[in-house]
C-alpha positions in Angstrom: 34.4 -16.2 -41.7 35.2 -15.3 -45.3 35.3 -11.7 -46.5 32.3 -12.1 -48.9 30.1 -13.5 -46.1 31.0 -10.5 -43.9 30.2 -8.0 -46.7 27.0 -9.8 -47.5 26.0 -9.6 -43.9 26.7 -5.8 -43.8 24.6 -5.1 -47.0 21.9 -7.5 -45.8 21.6 -5.6 -42.5 21.3 -2.3 -44.4 18.5 -3.7 -46.5 16.7 -5.2 -43.5 16.8 -1.9 -41.7 15.4 0.1 -44.6 18.6 1.9 -45.6 18.0 0.5 -49.1 14.3 0.3 -50.0 12.5 -2.0 -52.4 13.5 -1.0 -55.9 16.6 0.9 -54.9 19.8 0.3 -56.8 22.5 -1.2 -54.6 26.2 0.0 -54.8 28.1 -1.1 -57.8 30.6 -4.0 -57.6 33.5 -1.6 -58.2 32.3 1.0 -55.6 32.0 -1.7 -52.9 35.4 -3.0 -53.9 37.0 0.4 -53.3 35.0 1.2 -50.2 35.9 -2.0 -48.4 39.3 -2.8 -49.9 38.3 -6.2 -51.2 38.5 -7.7 -54.7 35.8 -7.5 -57.3 35.3 -11.3 -57.1 34.7 -11.0 -53.3 31.9 -8.4 -54.0 30.4 -10.6 -56.7 30.3 -13.5 -54.3 28.7 -11.4 -51.6 26.0 -10.3 -54.1 25.4 -13.9 -55.2 24.8 -14.8 -51.5 22.4 -11.9 -51.1 20.7 -13.1 -54.3 20.3 -16.6 -52.8 18.7 -15.1 -49.7 16.3 -13.0 -51.8 17.8 -9.7 -50.7 19.2 -8.7 -54.1 18.2 -9.1 -57.7 20.5 -8.5 -60.7 19.5 -6.6 -63.8 21.5 -7.0 -66.9 24.0 -4.1 -67.5 22.4 -2.2 -64.6 23.7 -3.8 -61.4 21.9 -5.2 -58.4 18.6 -3.9 -56.9 16.5 -4.6 -53.8 13.7 -6.7 -55.1 10.3 -4.9 -55.6 8.4 -7.9 -54.2 9.9 -7.5 -50.8 7.2 -6.4 -48.4 8.2 -5.7 -44.8 5.3 -5.3 -42.3 5.4 -2.6 -39.7 7.3 -3.4 -36.5 5.5 -4.0 -33.2 4.9 -0.8 -31.2 7.0 -0.1 -28.1 5.1 -1.4 -25.1 3.7 0.8 -22.3 4.1 -1.2 -19.2 3.3 0.2 -15.7 6.5 1.9 -14.5 6.2 0.4 -11.1 7.2 -2.9 -9.5 4.5 -5.6 -9.8 4.0 -9.2 -8.6 4.3 -11.7 -11.5 1.2 -13.6 -12.7 0.5 -15.8 -15.8 1.8 -19.1 -14.4 -1.3 -21.0 -15.8 -0.7 -19.7 -19.3 3.0 -20.7 -19.1 2.1 -24.1 -17.8 -0.3 -24.6 -20.7 2.6 -24.0 -23.1 5.3 -26.0 -21.4 3.3 -29.1 -20.5 2.5 -29.8 -24.2 4.1 -33.1 -25.1 5.4 -33.9 -28.6 2.4 -34.9 -30.7 2.4 -35.6 -34.4 -1.1 -34.3 -34.6 -0.2 -30.8 -33.2 2.0 -28.3 -35.0 3.9 -26.6 -32.2 4.6 -22.9 -33.2 4.9 -21.7 -29.7 7.8 -23.5 -28.0 11.4 -22.1 -28.1 12.7 -25.3 -29.8 15.5 -25.3 -32.3 15.7 -27.7 -35.2 17.5 -30.8 -33.9 17.3 -32.7 -37.2 20.4 -31.2 -38.8 23.1 -33.7 -40.1 25.7 -31.4 -38.5 24.7 -32.8 -35.1 25.8 -36.3 -36.0 29.3 -35.9 -34.5 27.6 -35.0 -31.2 25.5 -38.2 -31.3 28.6 -40.2 -32.0 30.4 -38.7 -29.0 27.4 -39.5 -26.7 27.4 -43.1 -28.0 31.2 -43.4 -27.7 31.2 -42.2 -24.1 28.4 -44.6 -23.1 30.5 -47.5 -24.4 33.7 -46.7 -22.5 34.6 -49.4 -19.9 35.5 -46.9 -17.2 32.0 -45.3 -17.5 33.1 -41.7 -17.0 29.6 -40.4 -17.9 28.1 -42.1 -14.9 30.1 -40.4 -12.2 29.9 -37.0 -10.5 32.3 -34.4 -11.8 33.0 -31.4 -9.6 30.4 -28.7 -9.0 32.1 -26.2 -11.4 31.5 -28.6 -14.3 33.8 -30.7 -16.5 37.1 -28.9 -17.0 37.5 -29.6 -20.7 34.1 -28.2 -21.4 34.7 -25.0 -19.5 38.0 -24.5 -21.4 36.2 -24.9 -24.7 33.4 -22.4 -23.6 36.0 -19.9 -22.6 37.5 -20.1 -26.1 34.0 -19.7 -27.6 33.4 -16.6 -25.5 36.3 -14.8 -27.2 34.0 -14.3 -30.2 31.7 -12.3 -28.0 34.5 -10.1 -26.7 34.9 -11.8 -23.4 38.4 -12.6 -21.9 37.5 -15.4 -19.5 39.2 -18.6 -18.3 37.7 -21.9 -17.3 37.9 -20.9 -13.7 35.5 -18.0 -14.4 32.7 -20.4 -15.5 30.2 -22.6 -13.8 28.4 -25.3 -15.8 24.6 -25.2 -15.2 21.6 -27.4 -16.0 20.6 -25.3 -19.0 20.3 -21.5 -19.2 17.3 -21.7 -16.9 19.4 -22.8 -14.0 22.1 -20.2 -14.9 19.5 -17.5 -14.7 17.8 -18.7 -11.6 21.1 -19.2 -9.6 22.2 -15.7 -10.7 18.9 -14.2 -9.6 19.1 -16.0 -6.2 22.7 -15.0 -5.8 21.9 -11.3 -6.2 18.4 -10.9 -4.9 16.2 -11.7 -1.9 12.4 -12.0 -1.4 10.8 -8.6 -1.7 13.6 -7.1 -4.0 12.9 -5.5 -7.3 14.4 -6.5 -10.7 14.2 -4.3 -13.8 13.4 -6.4 -16.9 12.9 -5.6 -20.6 9.3 -5.7 -21.8 8.2 -8.1 -23.3 10.5 -10.4 -21.5 11.4 -14.2 -21.4 8.6 -16.0 -19.4 11.1 -18.3 -17.7 12.7 -15.4 -15.9 9.2 -14.0 -15.0 8.3 -17.2 -13.3 11.6 -17.5 -11.5 11.0 -14.0 -10.0 7.5 -15.1 -9.1 8.7 -18.2 -7.3 11.2 -16.2 -5.3 8.8 -13.5 -4.3 10.7 -10.9 -6.2 8.9 -8.0 -8.0 9.5 -7.1 -11.6 9.7 -3.6 -13.0 9.0 -3.7 -16.7 10.9 -1.2 -18.8 9.6 -0.1 -22.3 11.6 -1.9 -25.0 12.1 -0.8 -28.6 11.9 -3.7 -31.2 15.1 -2.4 -32.9 17.4 -0.9 -30.2 16.2 -2.7 -27.1 15.4 -1.5 -23.5 14.8 2.2 -23.0 17.8 3.6 -21.2 15.9 6.8 -20.4 13.1 4.9 -18.8 15.5 2.6 -17.0 17.4 5.6 -15.5 14.1 7.1 -14.3 13.3 3.8 -12.6 16.7 3.5 -11.0 16.3 7.0 -9.5 12.8 6.2 -8.2 13.1 2.6 -7.0 15.6 0.4 -5.0 16.3 -1.9 -8.0 18.6 -4.8 -7.1 19.4 -6.1 -10.6 18.7 -5.5 -14.3 17.8 -8.7 -16.3 17.7 -8.6 -20.1 18.5 -10.4 -23.3 20.4 -7.8 -25.5 21.4 -10.2 -28.3 18.8 -11.8 -30.6 16.3 -10.9 -27.9 13.5 -13.3 -26.9 10.8 -12.6 -28.0 11.5 -9.4 -30.1 14.7 -10.6 -31.9 16.6 -7.3 -31.8 20.4 -6.7 -31.4 21.1 -4.0 -28.9 23.7 -1.6 -30.4 27.1 -1.7 -28.7 26.9 2.0 -27.7 23.7 1.3 -25.8 25.2 -1.8 -24.1 28.1 0.4 -22.8 25.7 3.1 -21.7 23.6 0.5 -19.8 26.7 -0.8 -18.0 27.6 2.8 -17.0 24.1 3.2 -15.6 24.4 0.0 -13.6 27.8 1.2 -12.2 26.4 4.6 -11.3 23.5 3.0 -9.3 25.5 0.0 -8.2 23.2 -2.7 -9.5 24.0 -6.1 -11.0 23.2 -7.0 -14.6 22.0 -10.5 -15.4 22.6 -11.0 -19.1 20.9 -13.8 -21.0 23.0 -14.5 -24.2 21.4 -17.9 -25.0 20.7 -16.8 -28.6 23.8 -14.7 -29.2 25.6 -17.4 -31.3 22.6 -17.5 -33.7 22.9 -13.8 -34.8 22.7 -13.6 -38.6 25.4 -11.0 -38.9 29.1 -11.5 -38.6 31.0 -11.1 -36.3 28.6 -12.3 -33.7 27.5 -9.4 -31.4 29.4 -8.5 -28.3 28.0 -9.1 -24.9 27.6 -6.5 -22.2 29.9 -8.8 -20.1 32.7 -8.0 -22.6 32.7 -4.4 -21.4 32.4 -5.3 -17.7 35.5 -4.2 -15.7 34.2 -4.6 -12.2 32.5 -8.0 -12.3 28.9 -6.8 -11.9 27.6 -8.7 -15.0 26.5 -12.3 -14.6 26.6 -13.8 -18.2 24.2 -16.7 -18.7 23.9 -19.0 -21.7 23.6 -22.6 -22.9 23.6 -25.0 -25.8 19.9 -25.5 -25.6 19.2 -23.2 -28.6 22.3 -23.8 -30.6 22.5 -27.6 -30.3 19.6 -29.3 -28.5 17.5 -28.5 -25.4 17.5 -32.1 -24.1 21.2 -31.9 -23.3 20.4 -29.5 -20.5 23.9 -27.9 -20.5 24.4 -24.2 -19.8 26.8 -22.0 -18.1 27.2 -18.8 -16.1 30.1 -16.4 -15.8 29.2 -14.8 -12.5 32.0 -12.3 -12.0 32.2 -11.0 -8.4 29.2 -13.2 -7.5 30.9 -16.5 -8.3 30.8 -17.9 -4.7 27.2 -16.9 -4.3 26.2 -18.6 -7.6 28.1 -21.7 -6.7 26.3 -22.0 -3.4 22.9 -21.5 -5.1 23.8 -24.3 -7.5 24.9 -26.6 -4.7 21.6 -26.3 -2.9 19.5 -26.8 -6.0 20.9 -29.4 -8.5 24.5 -29.9 -7.3 26.7 -31.2 -10.1 25.4 -31.1 -13.7 25.1 -34.4 -15.7 28.6 -35.5 -16.8 28.0 -37.4 -20.1 26.5 -34.5 -22.1 29.2 -32.2 -20.9 31.9 -34.6 -22.1 30.1 -35.1 -25.5 29.7 -31.3 -26.1 33.4 -30.8 -25.2 34.3 -33.4 -27.8 32.0 -31.7 -30.4 33.6 -28.3 -29.7 37.2 -29.6 -29.7 36.6 -31.4 -33.0 35.7 -28.2 -34.7 32.1 -29.2 -35.4 30.3 -26.2 -33.7 31.0 -23.4 -36.2 30.0 -25.4 -39.3 26.8 -26.3 -37.4 26.1 -22.7 -36.5 26.7 -21.5 -40.1 24.1 -24.0 -41.3 21.5 -23.1 -38.7 21.9 -19.4 -39.0 21.3 -19.6 -42.8 18.3 -21.9 -42.2 16.8 -19.7 -39.5 17.2 -16.5 -41.5 15.4 -18.1 -44.5 12.8 -19.4 -42.1 12.2 -15.9 -40.8 11.6 -14.5 -44.2 9.3 -17.4 -45.2 7.3 -17.1 -42.0 7.0 -13.4 -42.5 5.8 -13.9 -46.1 3.1 -16.3 -44.8 2.0 -13.9 -42.2 1.7 -11.1 -44.8 -0.3 -13.5 -47.0 -2.6 -15.1 -44.4 -3.0 -12.6 -41.4 -5.3 -9.6 -41.3 -3.9 -6.4 -42.9 -2.2 -4.2 -40.3 -0.6 -7.0 -38.5 2.8 -6.0 -37.0 5.7 -8.3 -37.1 9.2 -8.2 -35.5 12.3 -8.4 -37.7 14.6 -10.7 -35.7 18.4 -10.3 -36.3 19.0 -13.8 -35.1 17.4 -16.9 -33.5 14.1 -18.4 -34.7 11.2 -16.6 -33.1 8.8 -14.0 -34.4 6.8 -11.5 -32.3 3.4 -10.7 -33.9 1.2 -7.9 -32.8 -2.5 -7.9 -33.6 -5.3 -5.3 -33.0 -5.2 -3.8 -29.6 -8.4 -5.5 -28.3 -7.6 -8.9 -29.7 -7.4 -11.9 -27.3 -4.7 -14.4 -28.2 -5.7 -16.6 -25.2 -9.1 -17.2 -26.9 -7.3 -17.7 -30.2 -5.1 -20.5 -28.8 -8.2 -22.3 -27.5 -9.6 -22.4 -31.0 -6.3 -23.3 -32.6 -5.7 -26.3 -30.3 -8.9 -27.8 -31.7 -7.3 -27.5 -35.1 -3.9 -29.1 -34.1 -1.9 -25.9 -33.8 -0.4 -24.1 -30.8 1.2 -20.6 -30.4 2.7 -18.8 -27.5 0.4 -16.2 -26.2 1.9 -12.7 -25.6 0.7 -12.3 -22.0 3.2 -14.8 -20.6 6.0 -12.4 -21.7 4.8 -9.8 -19.2 4.8 -9.6 -15.4 1.4 -8.1 -15.4 -0.2 -9.9 -18.3 0.2 -7.2 -20.9 0.6 -8.1 -24.6 -2.6 -10.2 -24.7 -3.0 -9.1 -28.3 0.4 -10.5 -29.2 1.8 -13.9 -29.9 5.2 -15.6 -30.5 5.8 -18.0 -33.4 8.7 -20.4 -33.9 10.2 -20.7 -37.4 13.1 -23.1 -36.6 11.9 -26.1 -38.7 12.5 -26.1 -42.4 9.4 -24.7 -44.1 6.9 -27.4 -45.3 3.4 -27.4 -46.7 2.2 -28.7 -43.2 3.7 -25.7 -41.4 2.4 -23.3 -44.0 -1.1 -24.8 -43.5 -0.7 -24.3 -39.7 0.2 -20.6 -40.2 -2.8 -20.3 -42.6 -5.1 -21.7 -39.8 -3.7 -19.2 -37.4 -4.4 -16.3 -39.8 -7.8 -17.6 -40.8 -8.9 -18.0 -37.1 -7.7 -14.5 -36.3 -9.7 -13.1 -39.2 -12.8 -15.1 -38.2 -12.6 -14.0 -34.5 -12.2 -10.4 -35.6 -15.2 -10.6 -38.0 -17.3 -12.1 -35.2 -16.3 -9.3 -32.8 -17.2 -6.7 -35.4 -20.6 -8.2 -36.1 -21.4 -8.4 -32.4 -20.5 -4.7 -32.0 -22.5 -3.8 -35.2 
């Protein structure tokens, strides 16, 4: 990553987090040059990049300023889940979301689907085609249960960017991050155990816990800094928690990056109470800042962190290729994989390995990070324009999902029923809670390049919310 991109990311982060407010004058080119030990031209390039992203505006003979037109809505409030273990519900609402098939007549704003139309994926398609034409047909055979060796070697190299020093032998290829997470949970927990989770939390993990008869203990989670360590410590003192499961980087659905100091503190807590950490890093490579954030696994010195990820969000979900670095639980995870799916499909593993080895992954990521960051800002602007005043919106630091909080008594389940009749679907907030909280919240996808069709879908969502609120007020009146 070039120096000017790194500097732009730092300044952009300060603007996003309110260090510089709309109308504020940004540091001069010369001041930044001296502060960071870079050339004047590097600073100028950084400012041009910020200008392209709408984060800085030049004024002749005055320098750069944060644009006055930037309106940042309030962040969602920290949730108040019941601080006790609960049985998971909400399967019907999850099924309603995941059984939706691609339909040109429905704008799907709810699914966790990346943009797979980028031209930077063409080398991957060529690799898939090339492997299928080989006379020895390697893609049609089983590989070993650990996964294709060359892919594990390439993933181990990728993980260096997240601070992890791992080898191919430390990794197991899984059928997507879902299997990585489920095998990790089954390796560590048994029926009746308790797992502490961030709240709101990924619905796939919730349903895995439900299927295994495991209780979830939701921990309040800040939309900027992540899971409350204070509340987690109280829970660890009070309950026999077996594992902590969370997504600290580009969290789904809140989008935050957990600060490194809090990641280290969380690991210390897990060590003190001797519990495992199941870390979902599936969105970590899509962080807008550089360098990409460190994982909790990178601080792990006793093998208690099971790191799970995949290429489903960075490349394409249909490939179904993920991985887990299970640490001390490697044999248990391997057994859980053997009794579920056995070996993972060989051909997509080989194609991804070629894609990584050919140097295509980083250029693809750079393109998608930029597109998703612009998509976040555009979607936020549309929500400000079309949604009721007072709507709270997350400020993701990576990935392609927004968490939207409406009035406390609003029902997004009812909203979705009206939206489906208009050809739009969102993800209702209650599926991100073990106990069905966050019914007044929804998650929206901004991965696709903004189009008038998507803007119209967002307008429909906002208009329907406004109408339902008005109807409720008139009924009360």
